[in-house]
C-alpha positions as CSV (number, residue, x, y, z in Angstrom):
1,X,0.0,0.0,0.0
2,X,2.9,2.4,0.7
3,X,4.3,1.7,-2.7
4,X,0.9,2.5,-4.2
5,X,1.1,6.0,-2.7
6,X,4.6,6.3,-4.0
7,X,3.4,5.6,-7.5
8,X,0.3,7.7,-7.1
9,X,1.5,10.9,-5.3
10,X,-1.3,12.9,-6.9
11,X,-3.7,11.3,-4.4
12,X,-1.8,13.0,-1.5
13,X,-2.0,16.3,-3.3
14,X,-5.6,16.2,-4.6
15,X,-7.9,17.8,-2.0
16,X,-10.7,15.3,-2.8
17,X,-8.5,12.3,-1.6
18,X,-5.6,13.8,0.4
19,X,-7.1,13.5,3.9
20,X,-8.1,9.9,3.5
21,X,-4.9,9.0,1.6
22,X,-2.8,10.6,4.3
23,X,-4.7,8.7,7.1
24,X,-4.3,5.5,5.1
25,X,-0.6,6.1,4.6
26,X,0.0,6.9,8.3
27,X,-2.0,3.7,9.3
28,X,0.1,1.6,6.9
29,X,3.4,3.1,8.2
30,X,2.4,2.3,11.8
31,X,1.5,-1.2,10.7
32,X,4.9,-1.5,9.0
33,X,6.7,-0.4,12.1
34,X,4.8,-2.9,14.3
35,X,5.5,-5.7,11.8
36,X,9.2,-4.8,11.8
37,X,9.3,-4.9,15.6
38,X,7.6,-8.4,15.6
39,X,10.1,-9.5,12.9
40,X,13.1,-8.4,15.0
41,X,11.7,-10.1,18.1
42,X,11.1,-13.3,16.2
43,X,14.6,-13.2,14.8
44,X,16.1,-12.7,18.3
45,X,14.1,-15.7,19.5
46,X,15.4,-17.8,16.6
47,X,19.0,-16.8,17.3
48,X,18.5,-17.7,20.9
49,X,16.9,-21.0,20.0
50,X,19.8,-21.8,17.7
51,X,22.3,-21.0,20.5
52,X,20.5,-23.0,23.1
53,X,20.3,-26.0,20.6
54,X,24.0,-25.8,20.2
55,X,24.7,-26.0,23.9
56,X,25.7,-29.5,24.8
57,X,24.1,-30.7,28.0
58,X,26.3,-33.2,29.9
59,X,25.1,-35.6,32.6
60,X,27.1,-35.8,35.8
61,X,28.5,-39.1,34.6
62,X,29.9,-37.4,31.4
63,X,31.4,-34.7,33.5
64,X,33.0,-37.2,35.9
65,X,34.5,-39.2,33.1
66,X,35.9,-36.0,31.4
67,X,37.4,-34.8,34.7
68,X,38.8,-38.1,36.0
69,X,40.0,-39.4,32.6
70,X,41.5,-42.9,33.0
71,X,40.0,-43.2,36.5
72,X,36.5,-42.7,35.1
73,X,35.2,-46.1,35.9
74,X,36.4,-46.0,39.5
75,X,35.1,-42.4,40.0
76,X,31.7,-43.4,38.6
77,X,31.3,-46.3,41.0
78,X,32.3,-44.0,43.9
79,X,29.9,-41.2,42.9
80,X,27.1,-43.6,42.3
81,X,27.6,-45.2,45.7
82,X,28.0,-41.8,47.5
83,X,25.2,-39.8,45.9
84,X,23.5,-41.7,43.2
85,X,24.9,-39.0,40.8
86,X,22.9,-36.2,42.5
87,X,24.8,-32.9,42.8
88,X,22.4,-31.8,45.6
89,X,22.9,-35.0,47.7
90,X,23.3,-34.2,51.4
91,X,24.2,-36.3,54.4
92,X,24.9,-34.1,57.4
93,X,28.0,-32.1,56.6
94,X,28.7,-34.2,53.5
95,X,27.5,-32.7,50.2
96,X,27.4,-33.3,46.5
97,X,28.3,-36.0,44.0
98,X,31.3,-37.3,46.1
99,X,29.9,-36.4,49.5
100,X,32.8,-34.2,50.5
101,X,32.9,-32.9,54.1
102,X,33.2,-29.3,55.2
103,X,37.0,-29.3,55.5
104,X,37.5,-31.0,52.1
105,X,35.2,-28.5,50.4
106,X,37.2,-25.7,52.0
107,X,40.5,-27.1,50.9
108,X,39.6,-28.4,47.4
109,X,36.6,-26.4,46.5
110,X,33.0,-27.2,45.7
111,X,30.0,-25.7,43.8
112,X,26.5,-26.4,42.7
113,X,27.5,-27.9,39.3
114,X,28.7,-31.4,38.5
115,X,31.7,-29.8,36.9
116,X,32.9,-27.9,40.0
117,X,32.1,-30.9,42.3
118,X,34.0,-33.3,40.1
119,X,37.0,-31.0,39.8
120,X,37.1,-30.6,43.6
121,X,36.9,-34.4,44.1
122,X,39.6,-34.9,41.5
123,X,41.9,-32.5,43.4
124,X,41.2,-34.3,46.6
125,X,41.7,-37.7,44.9
126,X,45.2,-36.5,43.6
127,X,46.1,-35.1,46.9
128,X,45.3,-38.4,48.6
129,X,47.7,-40.3,46.4
130,X,45.2,-41.3,43.7
131,X,43.5,-43.8,45.8
132,X,40.0,-43.8,47.2
133,X,40.9,-44.1,50.9
134,X,39.1,-40.8,51.9
135,X,35.8,-42.1,50.7
136,X,33.7,-44.6,52.5
137,X,32.6,-46.0,49.1
138,X,35.3,-47.8,47.2
139,X,35.4,-48.7,43.5
C-alpha cells in the first residue's frame, strides 16, 4: 500500500483524496513499524533458540569421566555409591556427587554444578595419592 502512494503521489495532493490518503498512509506506516518490531523479536528468538540448541548438556556421569580421565570407571562407582549422581545430595556435613565434608570442600573447592564438584573431588583424589581411601565407598 505504501508503494501505491509512492506511484500515485497525486492522491496525496488532490484535495478530494488527500485527507483519506494521508490517514491510510499513516496507518500503513504504523502497521509496518509494528510488523518490523515483531520480525526483530522473532529473529532474536530464533537466534537464541539456535544458540540453546548448540549447547551440549552433559550428565554428571559425562562430567565425571571427562574430569577423571583414565580413572573414570572408579570415579563413577564411587559417585554412584556416595550420591547416586545427585549434585544436591546431602548427608549431614557431606555434600554433592562425592559427599565431601566441610574441611575437604574448604581445601579443594565445591560448587553447585557437577563440573565444580567433580574437579574438587579430583583435586582431593590426587592429593590423597590417587586412591579412594578418603571415601567410604570404594570402586
